[in-house]
C-alpha positions in Angstrom: 194.3 -50.4 95.9 196.5 -50.7 92.8 200.1 -51.3 92.1 201.7 -50.1 88.9 203.9 -52.4 86.8 207.2 -50.6 87.5 209.2 -53.6 86.2 207.9 -52.8 82.7 208.6 -49.1 83.1 205.2 -47.9 84.3 205.1 -45.0 86.7 202.4 -43.2 88.6 202.7 -40.4 86.0 202.4 -42.6 83.0 199.5 -44.7 84.5 197.5 -41.5 85.3 198.4 -40.0 81.9 197.0 -43.1 80.0 194.0 -43.1 82.4 193.1 -39.5 81.4 193.5 -40.4 77.7 191.1 -43.3 78.1 188.6 -41.1 79.9 188.8 -38.4 77.3 188.6 -40.9 74.4 185.5 -42.6 75.9 183.8 -39.3 76.7 184.6 -37.9 73.2 183.4 -41.0 71.4 180.2 -40.9 73.3 179.6 -37.3 72.4 180.2 -37.9 68.7 178.1 -41.1 68.6 175.2 -39.5 70.4 175.2 -36.2 68.5 175.6 -37.7 65.0 173.0 -40.2 64.0 175.0 -42.0 61.2 178.2 -42.1 63.2 176.2 -43.9 65.9 174.8 -46.3 63.2 178.3 -47.1 62.0 179.7 -47.6 65.5 177.0 -50.0 66.7 175.8 -51.7 63.5 178.7 -51.9 61.1 181.9 -51.8 63.3 181.0 -54.8 65.5 180.5 -57.0 62.4 183.9 -55.9 60.9 185.7 -56.5 64.3 184.0 -59.9 64.8 185.6 -61.0 61.5 189.0 -59.7 62.8 188.6 -61.6 66.1 187.6 -64.9 64.5 189.9 -64.9 61.5 192.9 -62.6 62.2 193.6 -62.6 65.9 191.8 -65.7 67.3 194.6 -66.5 69.7 195.1 -63.0 71.1 191.5 -61.9 71.7 189.4 -62.9 74.7 187.2 -66.0 74.0 185.8 -66.8 77.5 182.0 -66.6 77.9 182.0 -63.5 80.0 184.0 -61.2 77.7 182.0 -62.3 74.6 178.7 -61.9 76.4 179.7 -58.4 77.5 180.8 -57.1 74.2 177.7 -58.4 72.3 175.2 -57.5 75.1 176.5 -53.9 75.3 176.4 -53.6 71.5 172.9 -55.0 71.4 171.8 -52.4 73.9 173.3 -49.6 71.9 171.6 -50.9 68.7 168.2 -51.1 70.5 168.6 -47.6 72.0 169.5 -46.2 68.5 166.4 -47.8 67.1 164.2 -46.4 69.9 165.6 -42.9 69.2 165.4 -42.8 65.4 163.0 -45.4 63.9 159.8 -43.7 62.9 157.6 -43.3 59.8 156.5 -40.0 58.3 153.7 -39.2 55.9 154.3 -37.2 52.6 153.8 -34.0 54.5 156.6 -34.9 57.0 154.4 -35.6 59.9 155.3 -38.5 62.1 152.6 -41.2 61.9 154.4 -44.1 63.6 157.3 -44.4 66.1 159.0 -47.5 67.4 159.2 -46.0 70.9 155.4 -45.7 71.1 155.2 -49.5 71.4 155.1 -50.2 75.2 156.9 -53.6 74.8 159.8 -51.8 73.2 160.3 -49.7 76.3 160.8 -52.9 78.4 164.0 -53.7 76.4 166.3 -51.1 78.0 165.5 -52.4 81.4 165.8 -56.0 80.3 169.2 -55.5 78.6 170.4 -53.6 81.7 169.2 -56.4 84.0 170.8 -59.1 81.9 174.1 -57.1 81.8 174.1 -56.8 85.6 173.2 -60.5 86.0 176.1 -61.5 83.9 178.4 -59.7 86.3 176.6 -61.0 89.4 177.1 -64.6 88.1 180.8 -64.0 87.6 181.2 -62.5 91.1 179.5 -65.6 92.7 181.6 -67.8 90.5 184.9 -66.2 91.6 183.8 -66.3 95.2 183.0 -70.0 95.2 185.9 -71.1 93.0 188.7 -69.1 94.6 187.5 -68.4 98.2 190.6 -67.3 100.2 193.1 -67.9 97.5 194.5 -66.2 94.4 193.5 -68.1 91.2 196.7 -67.3 89.4 196.6 -66.5 85.7 193.2 -67.4 84.2 191.5 -66.6 80.9 190.9 -62.9 80.8 193.1 -62.2 83.9 196.9 -62.2 83.8 197.5 -61.8 87.6 194.5 -63.7 88.8 191.6 -63.0 91.2 191.2 -63.3 95.0 187.9 -64.8 96.1 186.2 -63.9 99.4 183.1 -62.7 101.1 183.3 -59.5 99.2 182.2 -61.4 96.0 179.0 -62.5 97.7 178.3 -59.0 99.2 178.7 -57.5 95.8 176.6 -60.2 94.1 173.7 -59.4 96.5 174.2 -55.7 95.8 173.9 -56.4 92.0 170.6 -58.3 92.6 169.3 -55.3 94.5 170.5 -53.0 91.7 168.3 -55.0 89.3 165.3 -54.9 91.7 165.5 -51.1 92.0 165.3 -50.5 88.2 162.1 -48.5 87.9 160.0 -46.5 85.5 161.0 -47.8 82.1 157.6 -47.0 80.6 158.5 -43.4 81.2 161.4 -43.4 78.7 161.2 -40.4 76.4 163.3 -38.7 73.7 165.2 -35.5 74.2 163.8 -32.6 72.1 166.2 -31.1 69.6 167.7 -27.6 70.3 170.4 -25.5 68.7 172.8 -26.7 71.3 171.9 -30.4 71.2 170.3 -32.3 68.4 171.2 -35.8 69.8 167.6 -37.0 70.5 169.0 -38.9 73.5 167.0 -41.6 75.1 166.0 -40.1 78.4 165.0 -42.2 81.4 163.6 -39.7 84.0 163.0 -42.3 86.7 166.7 -43.4 86.6 168.1 -40.8 89.0 171.4 -39.9 90.5 171.1 -42.1 93.6 170.5 -45.3 91.5 173.4 -44.4 89.1 175.8 -43.9 92.0 174.8 -47.2 93.6 175.2 -48.9 90.2 178.7 -47.3 89.8 179.8 -48.5 93.2 178.5 -52.0 92.5 180.0 -52.2 89.0 183.4 -50.8 90.1 183.5 -53.3 92.9 182.7 -56.1 90.5 185.5 -55.2 88.1 187.9 -54.8 91.0 186.8 -58.2 92.3 186.8 -60.2 89.1 189.0 -58.3 86.6 191.6 -56.5 88.7 194.0 -56.0 85.8 191.2 -54.1 84.0 189.8 -52.1 87.0 192.0 -49.0 86.5 190.5 -48.5 83.0 187.3 -50.6 82.7 186.3 -49.9 86.2 187.4 -46.4 87.1 187.7 -44.5 83.8 184.9 -46.3 81.9 182.3 -45.8 84.6 183.2 -42.2 85.1 183.0 -41.4 81.4 179.3 -42.3 81.2 178.4 -40.8 84.6 180.2 -37.5 83.8 178.2 -37.2 80.6 174.9 -38.0 82.3 175.5 -35.3 84.9 176.7 -32.6 82.4 176.1 -32.5 78.7 173.8 -35.5 78.3 171.6 -35.3 81.4 169.0 -38.0 81.8 170.5 -40.4 79.3 172.9 -42.3 81.5 171.9 -45.8 80.2 172.5 -44.7 76.6 175.9 -43.3 77.6 176.8 -46.4 79.6 175.9 -48.8 76.8 177.8 -46.8 74.2 181.0 -46.4 76.2 180.9 -50.0 77.4 180.4 -51.3 73.8 183.3 -49.3 72.3 185.5 -50.2 75.3 184.7 -53.9 74.9 185.4 -53.8 71.2 188.7 -52.0 71.9 189.6 -54.5 74.6 188.8 -57.5 72.3 190.9 -56.1 69.5 193.9 -54.9 71.7 193.9 -57.1 74.8 197.6 -56.5 75.4 196.7 -52.9 76.3 195.4 -54.0 79.6 197.3 -57.2 80.1 200.9 -56.3 79.5 203.5 -53.5 79.4 202.9 -50.0 80.7 199.2 -50.4 80.9 199.2 -53.2 83.6 197.7 -51.8 86.8 196.8 -54.6 89.2 195.1 -55.0 92.5 197.2 -55.0 95.7 195.1 -58.0 96.8 194.4 -56.5 100.2 191.4 -58.3 101.8 190.6 -55.1 103.8 190.2 -53.1 100.6 188.1 -55.8 98.9 185.9 -55.9 102.0 185.5 -52.1 102.1 184.3 -51.9 98.5 182.0 -54.9 98.9 180.4 -53.4 102.0 180.1 -50.0 100.4 178.5 -51.5 97.3 176.1 -53.5 99.4 175.2 -50.6 101.7 174.5 -48.2 98.9 172.2 -50.6 97.1 170.4 -51.5 100.3 169.8 -47.8 100.8 168.4 -47.3 97.3 166.2 -50.4 97.8 164.9 -49.1 101.2 164.2 -45.7 99.6 162.3 -47.4 96.7 160.1 -49.3 99.2 159.5 -46.1 101.1 158.4 -44.3 98.0 156.2 -47.2 96.9 154.4 -47.2 100.3 154.1 -43.4 100.5 152.9 -42.8 96.9 151.2 -46.2 96.3 152.8 -46.2 92.8 153.8 -49.4 91.0 157.5 -48.9 90.1 157.4 -51.5 87.4 154.1 -50.5 85.6 154.7 -46.7 85.9 157.1 -44.2 87.2 158.0 -43.8 90.9 160.0 -40.6 91.4 157.8 -38.1 89.5 157.6 -35.8 92.5 161.3 -35.3 92.7 163.1 -32.2 91.4 165.7 -34.3 89.6 163.0 -36.2 87.8 161.2 -32.9 86.7 164.5 -31.5 85.4 165.0 -34.4 83.1 161.4 -34.6 82.0 161.6 -30.9 81.0 164.2 -31.8 78.4 161.9 -34.2 76.6 159.9 -33.7 73.4 
């Protein structure tokens, strides 16, 4: 799937070593930003402003300036900001009782789903763009990609998978906040209807997208980045996958914008082998997994007669109940 840049001194050992450092750093950052309210505020409100000034005035020729990279960093950051507001914005009376909460406004709860859908659609657009522009040929160096991309039917399979991934987003009106305990005072934004099967289908789709369209980045921005959020969602931060995904994606994009050479040159360069069979395998797996989730969603709609967009769909599942039990 990948080849390591041995000409620049990279080895399997060094590539895996850096990969584990990236995974640990992303997981650690997410843990700190979710557990400490004001560190999260600095990370998603203040830091992006400071770094934007750096990108514009200090390293304008080094940072990524194409539409996709800019859209990604600001959409991920916007998501993290909105999720922080949903978790913490409230008004209390003089006695300390909560009298108003932002998350009680139903229209606010549509924003996580909307941001997620937009984020997926950005990548779907890029997949189709690569497939149409470079079908059957390597693009060569293009903005954001040192070694180029290889277009093919896999781009279209994965683009369709991404559309299905959007369609199968359900139950956003059921978003709740995690109750504080001695072990966890994070007040995570829990989404009980967003369960493991949808997350895995998303991960397969997103990894395939990165491998298709950003092969130089796929070792870190595909493999490590996706695993960091999913690992947290299945362990310490159960039920808050979208919050973890937005936070890790935002900080990774800020890092990549500030230090683009980390991925594009030297020891960190890990590129696709450009094997059509491998591209086809991942495209087919991504599509099959998202078709399966779509079929399951339709089955549950027919069986339960629940509207997946006006309410919650998977309330009878054990996994849903386990997440709901963590809520306030």
